[in-house]
NUKE-532973 format. One record per residue (C-alpha): x, y, z; residue number from 1; residue in three letters. Coordinates in nm, 2 decimals. Example, Ala and Ser with C-alpha at 12.3 -4.5 7.8 and 13.67 -1.06 7.14 Angstrom:
NUKE-532973
        u        v        w   resi   resn
     1.23    -0.45     0.78      1    ALA
     1.37    -0.11     0.71      2    SER
END
This chain:
NUKE-532973
        u        v        w   resi   resn
     0.01     0.03    -0.01      1    MET
     0.08     0.35    -0.09      2    TYR
    -0.05     0.68     0.00      3    PHE
    -0.05     0.91    -0.30      4    ARG
    -0.10     1.26    -0.18      5    ILE
    -0.22     1.54    -0.40      6    THR
    -0.29     1.93    -0.29      7    PRO
    -0.54     1.87    -0.01      8    GLY
    -0.63     1.47    -0.07      9    GLU
    -0.50     1.20     0.04     10    VAL
    -0.53     0.83    -0.13     11    GLU
    -0.49     0.53    -0.02     12    LEU
    -0.36     0.29    -0.33     13    VAL
    -0.34    -0.07    -0.33     14    ASP
    -0.44    -0.17     0.06     15    PRO
    -0.40    -0.53     0.01     16    ALA
     0.01    -0.46    -0.04     17    ASP
     0.12    -0.41     0.29     18    VAL
     0.52    -0.47     0.18     19    ARG
     0.51    -0.15    -0.06     20    ALA
     0.48     0.14     0.24     21    PHE
     0.51     0.47     0.17     22    HIS
     0.40     0.81     0.03     23    VAL
     0.41     0.97    -0.29     24    THR
     0.38     1.33    -0.38     25    ALA
     0.37     1.56    -0.66     26    PRO
     0.76     1.71    -0.73     27    ALA
     0.63     2.06    -0.73     28    ASP
     0.39     1.99    -0.39     29    LEU
     0.55     2.26    -0.12     30    GLY
     0.68     2.13     0.24     31    ALA
     0.41     2.33     0.41     32    ASP
     0.11     2.24     0.13     33    GLU
     0.26     1.89     0.20     34    LEU
     0.25     1.88     0.60     35    ALA
    -0.12     2.09     0.57     36    ASP
    -0.24     1.79     0.38     37    THR
    -0.16     1.53     0.60     38    VAL
    -0.21     1.69     0.91     39    ARG
    -0.57     1.82     0.79     40    ARG
    -0.68     1.47     0.65     41    THR
    -0.54     1.27     0.98     42    GLY
    -0.31     1.08     0.79     43    LEU
    -0.06     1.20     1.05     44    GLY
     0.27     1.44     1.03     45    GLU
     0.56     1.53     0.80     46    VAL
     0.90     1.43     1.02     47    ALA
     1.12     1.71     1.10     48    ASP
     1.34     1.57     0.81     49    ASP
     1.10     1.63     0.56     50    GLY
     1.14     1.35     0.38     51    GLY
     0.92     1.09     0.54     52    HIS
     0.56     1.11     0.72     53    VAL
     0.47     0.94     1.02     54    LEU
     0.17     0.80     0.94     55    VAL
    -0.09     0.72     1.20     56    ARG
    -0.19     0.31     1.21     57    VAL
    -0.54     0.45     1.29     58    ASP
    -0.58     0.64     0.94     59    ALA
    -0.44     0.30     0.78     60    VAL
    -0.72     0.09     0.90     61    ARG
    -0.99     0.38     0.85     62    ARG
    -0.86     0.43     0.47     63    LEU
    -0.83     0.06     0.42     64    ALA
    -1.17    -0.02     0.60     65    GLU
    -1.40    -0.24     0.34     66    GLY
    -1.11    -0.26     0.11     67    ARG
    -0.91    -0.53     0.25     68    VAL
    -0.96    -0.93     0.31     69    GLY
    -1.00    -1.06     0.63     70    PRO
    -0.66    -1.14     0.67     71    GLY
    -0.54    -0.81     0.63     72    TRP
    -0.51    -0.76     1.01     73    GLU
    -0.34    -1.06     1.02     74    ASP
    -0.05    -0.90     0.73     75    ASP
    -0.12    -0.52     0.86     76    LEU
     0.02    -0.69     1.21     77    ALA
     0.36    -0.82     1.09     78    GLY
     0.44    -0.50     0.89     79    MET
     0.42    -0.31     1.19     80    LEU
     0.62    -0.58     1.39     81    GLY
     0.88    -0.54     1.09     82    TYR
     0.85    -0.18     1.10     83    ALA
     0.90    -0.19     1.49     84    ARG
     1.25    -0.35     1.42     85    GLY
     1.39    -0.16     1.19     86    LYS
     1.31     0.12     1.43     87    GLY
     1.05     0.26     1.19     88    TRP
     0.73     0.22     1.38     89    LEU
     0.71     0.53     1.70     90    SER
     0.73     0.45     2.08     91    ASP
     0.35     0.43     2.13     92    ASP
     0.31     0.20     1.83     93    GLY
     0.06     0.47     1.66     94    GLU
     0.25     0.57     1.38     95    ALA
     0.47     0.44     1.14     96    VAL
     0.73     0.60     0.92     97    ARG
     0.71     0.60     0.55     98    ALA
     0.97     0.78     0.31     99    HIS
     0.82     1.05     0.07    100    VAL
     0.88     0.95    -0.34    101    GLU
     0.86     1.24    -0.52    102    ARG
     0.71     1.21    -0.87    103    ALA
END
């Protein structure tokens, strides 16, 4: 799954694929507009480095609701466990780091 960010909007693409976790944004989308969109849509927040988004796990579930199969929660739990092992999951387990790809 990945999150496609356009000015003012966030779309979850391919929610069943928990191995492709990242964010895409247009190359010309400014840092302030990216941060504002991420915040206003409830996706999470842009990390201090500007190259990552701290995606809220509850936002992942909300955006995937009704679009994934019954085993998806187990797949998501596995992805979050992997992210924790890499240091990409927040200490409280509420957000996971996703790199931002500019297109």
